[in-house]
FIMI-120999 format. One line per 2 residues: number of its first residue (from 1); their letters; for each residue x, z, y of C-alpha. Coordinates in steps of 0.02 Angstrom, whole numbers, always signed. Layout:
BEGIN
NUM	a	X,Z,Y | ... .
This chain:
BEGIN
1	mp	+658,-41,+1150 | +641,-89,+964 .
3	ns	+504,-205,+921 | +363,-164,+803 .
5	ke	+446,-228,+647 | +612,-136,+686 .
7	lv	+503,+27,+715 | +426,-4,+540 .
9	tq	+594,-22,+446 | +669,+126,+542 .
11	hy	+516,+226,+495 | +514,+195,+307 .
13	gs	+696,+156,+271 | +812,+297,+214 .
15	eg	+971,+298,+116 | +980,+380,-55 .
17	la	+801,+361,-101 | +829,+309,-271 .
19	er	+951,+449,-311 | +820,+576,-241 .
21	il	+679,+499,-340 | +787,+496,-505 .
23	sa	+847,+680,-479 | +666,+739,-457 .
25	le	+604,+649,-610 | +740,+730,-713 .
27	qd	+697,+901,-638 | +516,+871,-696 .
29	gk	+575,+837,-870 | +531,+654,-877 .
31	nl	+623,+531,-995 | +701,+408,-874 .
33	ka	+714,+282,-1017 | +527,+268,-1047 .
35	lt	+433,+314,-886 | +251,+289,-878 .
37	ie	+136,+239,-732 | +71,+419,-725 .
39	dl	+247,+490,-717 | +289,+391,-556 .
41	ap	+122,+404,-476 | +158,+554,-369 .
43	vd	+290,+449,-273 | +257,+265,-300 .
45	qf	+62,+266,-260 | +105,+271,-79 .
47	ht	-72,+279,-3 | -226,+390,+9 .
49	rg	-306,+453,-158 | -154,+378,-250 .
51	lt	-179,+316,-431 | -367,+339,-425 .
53	at	-381,+226,-278 | -270,+96,-352 .
55	re	-368,+87,-510 | -530,+81,-411 .
57	li	-471,-66,-310 | -402,-170,-455 .
59	rl	-577,-164,-538 | -611,-295,-404 .
61	ad	-466,-408,-462 | -559,-550,-547 .
63	vk	-394,-621,-628 | -356,-678,-806 .
65	ag	-206,-634,-909 | -57,-730,-853 .
67	sr	-118,-744,-670 | -1,-736,-524 .
69	vl	-39,-595,-399 | +44,-551,-242 .
71	dv	+60,-377,-172 | +88,-385,+17 .
73	gs	+173,-222,+80 | +215,-175,-94 .
75	gl	+311,-15,-59 | +394,+62,-210 .
77	gg	+289,-52,-330 | +159,+69,-391 .
79	pa	+3,-34,-373 | +97,-189,-432 .
81	rv	+144,-107,-596 | -30,-42,-621 .
83	la	-103,-212,-594 | +32,-295,-706 .
85	ae	+10,-171,-846 | -179,-163,-842 .
87	kq	-228,-345,-803 | -89,-432,-904 .
89	ch	-34,-533,-753 | +132,-559,-661 .
91	vt	+139,-470,-494 | +264,-516,-353 .
93	gi	+283,-384,-219 | +349,-415,-40 .
95	dl	+401,-278,+86 | +485,-272,+244 .
97	tk	+586,-128,+196 | +740,-181,+95 .
99	ef	+769,-11,+13 | +589,-3,-46 .
101	ce	+611,-170,-138 | +770,-107,-223 .
103	va	+693,+48,-279 | +530,-45,-339 .
105	tl	+640,-152,-444 | +730,-6,-521 .
107	ls	+568,+89,-560 | +498,-69,-643 .
109	ql	+654,-72,-755 | +641,+108,-804 .
111	sr	+459,+90,-843 | +489,-75,-948 .
113	le	+384,-185,-829 | +529,-287,-755 .
115	sv	+469,-444,-845 | +295,-444,-759 .
117	td	+343,-378,-584 | +476,-440,-457 .
119	fr	+502,-381,-279 | +580,-458,-126 .
121	qg	+612,-419,+50 | +500,-518,+174 .
123	da	+382,-528,+321 | +202,-509,+289 .
125	ta	+169,-620,+439 | +283,-761,+374 .
127	lp	+265,-757,+185 | +404,-851,+93 .
129	fe	+280,-944,-29 | +196,-1110,-50 .
131	sg	+10,-1131,+3 | -105,-1102,-138 .
133	ef	+21,-1010,-247 | -75,-853,-300 .
135	dl	-232,-813,-404 | -252,-642,-310 .
137	vi	-180,-553,-160 | -186,-359,-145 .
139	tm	-140,-244,-3 | -142,-55,+7 .
141	qi	-137,+21,+180 | -13,-99,+276 .
143	qm	-106,-182,+409 | -92,-30,+524 .
145	ni	+95,-80,+554 | +58,-255,+596 .
147	ad	+14,-307,+774 | -33,-487,+742 .
149	kr	-187,-468,+624 | -234,-651,+642 .
151	rf	-68,-711,+577 | -63,-577,+439 .
153	ys	-228,-626,+366 | -200,-809,+397 .
155	ei	-38,-800,+286 | -136,-709,+145 .
157	fr	-275,-848,+160 | -138,-980,+155 .
159	vl	-52,-929,-6 | -212,-900,-101 .
161	kp	-281,-1035,-211 | -448,-1104,-172 .
163	ga	-576,-989,-234 | -459,-841,-253 .
165	rf	-492,-661,-195 | -405,-545,-80 .
167	if	-430,-362,-108 | -375,-211,-1 .
169	qd	-386,-31,+41 | -341,+3,+229 .
171	vm	-346,+128,+364 | -450,+83,+512 .
173	sg	-487,+153,+689 | -638,+270,+673 .
175	gg	-682,+255,+855 | -649,+441,+892 .
177	ge	-496,+419,+1003 | -307,+408,+988 .
179	ih	-236,+467,+829 | -134,+625,+812 .
181	lp	+46,+584,+773 | +147,+580,+670 .
183	vp	+52,+502,+527 | +125,+424,+363 .
185	wa	+138,+253,+436 | +200,+292,+613 .
187	tr	+285,+424,+721 | +266,+320,+879 .
189	re	+107,+233,+953 | +214,+75,+964 .
191	as	+210,+57,+777 | +28,+88,+747 .
193	fl	-104,-53,+770 | -276,+8,+707 .
195	it	-433,-95,+726 | -618,-53,+686 .
197	lg	-705,-102,+535 | -805,-228,+635 .
199	el	-646,-308,+708 | -579,-323,+532 .
201	re	-735,-419,+475 | -727,-531,+623 .
203	tl	-538,-573,+597 | -566,-610,+416 .
205	qq	-707,-724,+450 | -612,-807,+589 .
207	tg	-462,-833,+469 | -583,-924,+346 .
209	fq	-625,-790,+218 | -800,-762,+147 .
211	ve	-813,-572,+169 | -886,-506,+0 .
213	ml	-867,-312,+21 | -818,-191,+154 .
215	ed	-857,-8,+97 | -813,+138,+208 .
217	ts	-724,+260,+94 | -682,+392,+230 .
219	ee	-786,+536,+145 | -686,+503,-16 .
221	al	-519,+508,+79 | -567,+661,+176 .
223	aw	-619,+757,+15 | -450,+706,-70 .
225	rk	-347,+762,+79 | -435,+928,+91 .
227	nq	-392,+954,-92 | -211,+906,-84 .
229	pa	-129,+1079,-92 | -220,+1118,-251 .
231	aa	-208,+946,-326 | -148,+949,-510 .
233	gl	+38,+930,-531 | +77,+912,-346 .
235	vq	+126,+1084,-308 | +240,+1114,-460 .
237	sk	+315,+937,-465 | +479,+895,-377 .
239	lg	+417,+721,-364 | +319,+673,-211 .
241	lh	+301,+574,-50 | +409,+697,+38 .
243	lv	+549,+607,-42 | +505,+455,+44 .
245	mg	+446,+528,+214 | +563,+663,+239 .
247	eq	+542,+827,+341 | +394,+768,+434 .
249	ys	+288,+732,+292 | +184,+899,+292 .
251	lm	+145,+875,+478 | +97,+691,+441 .
253	qs	-21,+747,+303 | -100,+884,+415 .
255	nq	-120,+762,+562 | -206,+632,+454 .
257	lr	-327,+764,+389 | -366,+804,+573 .
259	nl	-386,+617,+610 | -506,+601,+474 .
261	ee	-607,+758,+522 | -624,+697,+705 .
263	rr	-663,+515,+648 | -507,+453,+736 .
265	va	-471,+352,+576 | -583,+274,+442 .
267	yv	-539,+203,+265 | -610,+40,+192 .
269	rg	-602,-38,+19 | -639,-227,+30 .
271	aa	-644,-395,-47 | -640,-569,+34 .
273	rk	-631,-742,-47 | -548,-903,+0 .
275	pa	-685,-1035,-14 | -655,-1154,-162 .
């Protein structure tokens, strides 16, 4: 049986992703030589509430121009590009899925942000960086795929500079029972590792973080999911997360709506700091 990391790469990896995205952009009439953050948002903001959630989260990013930022589980690079463009910092993204890193690099080139972003394949539980290297670490909905939470958060803690912040949006267990599958992050239970908000707080504190904020955003997520069919631009656009997730995407979306309604999952936005 594949281990959890192999299940993750099998779940997210798919050949021809770049070609599908470029074709959809052209069909939508986008200029491939001058793509904007908004042009790419339907596919590269690979998390609940999309670009809105990204911008809300990076308001918590207390970094100066020129700071070094790490995006763990960077996917197609959407949050990294927003952060780099709007906070004038350099963002390095790391993701377990090789094709995601390749597509993220291409999309940064096409949006003229290749000088302030870079992407590499790697393991979130064994980050290939020196201790104290980054001014900020950001994650958006990745810990659900990681079994060893303590090691995951310990690695984030290690690579942060003293006094630096860790900001995140994540999916948690809502306490309402086992989730309906498939969901956007897993088709098998062996690839999903949800914990409660209380367990998250405890793990962060045990790792050494000072927890500054844990905000339950489940109601915002639920309202967004209920409005998805009528969301502006999503029905008409050829571009979307179906290009990444494939034929099960619609079922994943409906299951996640059920999971939210039945409180099987919860959403959190948070911030924690490494002591100075």
